N, C-alpha and C positions, 0 to 999 in steps of 0.2 A: 754572256757578260752584260750586254745592254739590259736584259730583263732583270738581272740582279741589281744593277744600278738603279733602275726604275723602282724596284721594290724598296730599296734603301731610302730613296727620296720620298716615296709615299709614307714609309714608316716615320721618317722625320717630320713630315707634314702633319700626320695624325697624332704625334706625341707632344705637340706644342701645348704648354700649360695655359689655362685661362688667363693668368697674369701676363704671359708672353703675348697672347693674342690681343690683350687690352692695351699693350704698350703703344701700338700704332695710333689708337684712338686718343690717348692722352697727348701724344706728340702732335697729332693733327689739330686738336683743340688749341694747343699752345701756338702752333704755326698760324692758325686762323686768327687768333687773338692778336698776334704780332703783325701779320701782313694785311689783314682785311679790315682792321678797325683803326680809328684814330681818335685822339683827344681833341675836344672842341670846347670853346667857351662862348656862351651866349651872354650878351650884355643887354639888359632891358632898360630903356630910357623912357622918360615922359616926353611930352611934346616940347617942353622947355629945356630938354637935355639933361635933366636931373635923373639920377638912378631911381628905378622903381622896383621895390622889393615885395610889396604886398600884392602879389599876383600869383596865379597858377599857370604853369607852363605845361602844355601837352605836346609831346613830341611823337610824330608818327612818320616812320620811314616809308616813303612811297615808291622808291625804286632803287635798284642796285647799280653801282658803277661797274661791277663785274658783269660780263655778258653771259647770260643764261639764255640759250636759244634752242631752236628746233628747225628742222627742214620742213618745208611747206609743199604740200601736194598741189600742183597746178589744177588738177582735176576738181578738187574741192574748193579751190580758191575762185574758180570761174563759175561754179554752179550758182544758180539763183533759186535757192529753196531754204527752208527753215534750218535744216541740218547743216548746210554749208555756212549759213550765217552764224550758227552756234560755234562751228569750227573756227571761223575767223575771230569771233569774240573771245573764244577760249585762248587762242594764241596771243591776242593783244593783251589779255588780262594777265597771263602767267609768264610770258617771256618778254625779253627786251631786244632780242636779235633773231633774225630769220635768214634762211638760205633756201634757194630753190632746190627741191629734190632733183629735178631734171630741167627746169624751165630755162636755165642759162647754158646748158650743155650744147656743144657744137652740133651734135646729132639731132637736136630739137630745133635749133635756130636756123639751120641750113640743111633741111632734109633733102632738098634737090639742089644741085650745084647752081650757084648764082641766084637762088631765090631765098631771100632772108625773111624770116618771120619771127619777130620779137614779141608777139602778142602775149605769150605766157610770162616772159621775163618782165614786160611792161606792167602786167597785172601785179606781179610780186612787188615791184618797186612802188607802184601806186598804193597798194595795201600797206606796205611798210611806212611810207611817208604819211599816210592818213592816220596811222596809229603810233607815230613817233618811235618806230622800231629801226634798229641798225640792220644793215644787210651785208652778208658775206656773198661774194661772187664765186660761184662754183659751176663749172670749172672751165678754164680756157681750152685745155687739151687733156685728153685721157689716153694713156699709153696702150691700154688693152684693145686689141683689134676688134673684139666682138662688140664694143660700144661705139663703133664708127658707122656712119652712114655708108650705104653700099657704094656710093660714088667715090667716097674717100678711099675705100679699100682698094680701088683700082689705080690709085695714083702712086707715083714714086718720084724721087729725084726733084729737080727744079719745079716740076709741075705741082707736086705736093707741097713744097715749101711756099710756092706762090699762093696756093689755096689757104695755107695756114696764115700767111701774112695778111691776106685779104680778110680773113675772119677777124683778126685782131683789129684791123682798120674799120671794120663794120661795128663790132660790139663794144670796144673800149670807149670810143668817144660818146657813144649813146648813153653810157651810165657813169661817165666821168663826174666825180664829185658827189656821187650818191652812194658809194659803197665804202665799207671800212676795210675791205680786203678783197683780193682776187686769188683763188687757187690757180697757180700758173699751169704747170704740167703735173697731172695726177699719177702717182705710183711709178716713179722713174726707176726705182730699185728692182721691181719685179717684172717689168716689161720694157721693151725698147723698140716699139713699132716705128717711131719717127726716126730714130738713129739708124735703124736697118734700112729704111726706105730713102732717107735723105742724107744722112751722114752725122758724124759725131758733133759737128758744130751746131746742130739744130737746137739743142736745149738752151745753151747760153744765148744763142741768137734770138730765140723767142722771148726770153726774159728781158733782154736788152731792148728789143723792139717794143715790147709791151710797155716797158718803163718810159721809152721815148714818147710813145703815143699818150700815155697817161702817167705822168711822173708822180702824181699825188696819191694814188691808190696803192697801198703796200702789196707786193707780190709774195705769195707764200708757196712753199713746197707742201706736199701732202702725201703721207705714207702710212702703211699699216704694219702690224707686227713689230712695233718699236718698243713698247712699254713692257713686254713680257719676256724678252730674251736679249742677251748681249749681241748675238749675231745680227739681229735686225737693227739695233741701235748703233752698232759699230759701222754697219754699211751706210746708215743714214748720216752719221757724223762724217764719214769719209766723203760722201757725196756733197754734203754741205760745205765741207772744208775746200773741196775742189772749186765749188762755185764762189765762195768768199775769196779765195786766193786769186781767182781769175777776174775778180771785180764784177761778177754777175750780180745784178741788183735784186737779191733776195732780201726781203724785209721782214719775213716771219716764217715760223716753223709750224706746219700743220701735222697733226697726228690723228689717225683714225683708230678706233677700237670697237670693232663690230662684234666682239665676243667678250664684252666687259663683264659678263656673268662669271667669268673665271676668277674674279676677285672674291667670289663667294664659294669657291671650290665646286663650280658647276662645269662639267665638260661640255665644250661647244658641240652643237649638232647642226649639220648642214653641209652642203657641198661647195658653198662659196669659198673662194680662196682665203678670205680673211678669217674664216671660221674653221680652217683645217688644223691650225696650230693647237697643240695640247699643252703648251707652256702655261704654267700658272701665273696669274697676276697677283702680286703682293704689294702692300703699301710701301714698304721700304725699297723694294725693287723698282717700283714706279718712281719714287722720289730720287733714287740714285740715277736712273736713266734721264730723268728730267733735269737733274743737276748738270749732267754732262752736256745736254743740249743747251742748257741755259748759259753755258760758257761762251756761246756765240753772241750773247747780248741782244738777242732778238726775242720778240714776244712769241709765246707758244699758244696756239689755238688747238684745243681738242675738237677737231672739226666734225667728226661723224661718230657718234657713240650709240651703240645698241646693246640691249640686254635681252638674252633669250633663255628662259628657264621655265620648264613646265611647272615646277614648284613655285607657287605664288610668293611664298615667304622667302625663298632663296633669291627670287628676282628682286624683291624689296630689299633684302640684305645687300645685294650687289649694287643697287642704285644708291642706297645710303652710303655704302662704303666707298664706292668709286667717286662720288661727288665730293665727299669729305676729303679724300686724299688729293683730288685734283685742286679743290679750292684752297687747300693748305699749301700749295706750292707757289711761291711768289712770281715765277716766270709765266705762269698760266694766267691768262686774263679772259678766256672765252671757253665755254663748254657748249657744244651743239649736239642735242639729241638728234638721231636720225629716225625720227618718228616717235609718236607717243600714244596715238589713238588707234582703237581696234579696227576702224574702217580705213585706215591709211597707214599701214606699217609694212615695210618690205619683208619682214621676218614673220609676219602673221601673229595670230592670237597669243602665242607663248611669249611674245616680246613686248606686248603693249603695257602701258601704264594706266590708261583710262579706257573704260569699256565703250561700247557703241553709243551709249547715252551720256558720255563724258563723266561718268561716275568714276572716282579714283579706285583702282585696284590697290592692293597693299603696296605695290611699287610706286603708284601715283601718290599714295598717302605719304610714303617716305620722301618723295621729291617735294611735295607741298610743305611738309614739315620743315624741311631745310630752307626753302626759298621764302616761305611766308611766315615762318615762326622763328626758328633758331637763328637764322641769319638776317633778321630784321630787328632794328632797335625801335622801341616805343616805350612810353611811360609818361607819368604825370609827376612834375617836380615843382619845387619852390626855390626861387633864387635867394642868395644871402642878402644881407643888409645893404650891400653895394649894388644890388640888382644883377648879380653875376651868377650864372649857372655853369658849372664845369661838368662835362659828361664825356663818356667814351662810347662811340657807336660805330656801326658798320658803314663803310663808305657808300654814299648814295645820296639821293634826293630826299628831303624831309619837308613835311608840313609842320609848322609851329603855330599853335593856338595859345594866345596870351589872354587870360581872363582876369580882370581886376576885381577888387572887393565889392564893386557895385554890380558885378555880373556882366559887364560889357566886355566883349571879345574882339580881338583883331587876329587876322590870319596872315602868316608870313611863310616864306620858303627859305631853305638854306641848302647849300650843296656841300656836303662833307666829303672832302677828298684830301689826299696827301698834300700838305703845304697850306691848306686852308684851315687855320686853327681858331679863328674868331669871327663871330657875326654880331653886329650891333643891330638891335631891333628897337624901333620907336613905337611905343604903344599909344596910339592917339585915336581912340574910337570916335566915330561920328556921334554927335549929340542929337537926340531925337528932337 
């Protein structure tokens, strides 16, 4: 019976008409237009306050409000050579948010009990601050036993709880005020190392203590196998509801998807737990499950996204499709790639977007098309007789160049975001 059901499902999937497959794209475009753009009015004035209409206005969006990011390899961040510098420059140019691939994990900051080393985490923060990048903190605790330091594996009961509390007291004050989020406890649905060793109270206790130490950095949960099937999303919703009902200070919902190629009908390959599921990812399935999670009224971060497909075009299709679907949902405000470069990707060459020389593969071209072309507003305009220009653009930072009839230019900035509907610019070029 199971095999017959599977065959029927596959038959339905392959019998979808081109128009049915295109419906998601049209809906995504409509959602993006509605949620990711806003109307804005520019008013151009002369130095004396009178309207100025005989000018040319060049608009260039220079950054996104939406957070598009990547994990960062501490190995390449700390190296002092030309390739490492290109790696750093590439991240600073194309992304606005970073997260340490491993640099903030407990197993890396306290390899030996009582000896704390934040060198790699500090490097990440310094790099981000130098380049005006937002930082996600990942992760305070990870439930899987194989990702623990050996000394942690030997602890249980009050001794383990004390070690966990000490870790919070060491790391949270150090980065207080510098992060946009902390992943609290990773993957609580699929593992329960801390509960088994300490007791059921440990999860809410950790969130409450973390919030007490650093009340201003939002604490997120973080889970996988959520967007592809109702069993996973049901379990996640149930866990979140327990936390919310108990007053646990969860301020955001994190979702991993390390087999995002499934949205392009590519079967996952690999032994990692996140990649063993064979459920298909579909645009409307993703939106439906995100809708249910959005009922908590918390921001949703797509915290760890990977695409692995031997077929370069399928990988590109998956990148384009997944990013469009995610960007189209109003509760999502962050998408973090878990690697992009051939020399620093946990899933190897079949998952990269840019080759060893930082040249875009088809998947990289798909990403850049979205971030640098389709989802950026630019153009040259002329205001009306009242010196007014009304336009609709993607939310983000803009540079505005105003050039008058004598060829003199002034440069200005504006921040287009929900609620900010008007900017007044005074064009007063310096006289030679």
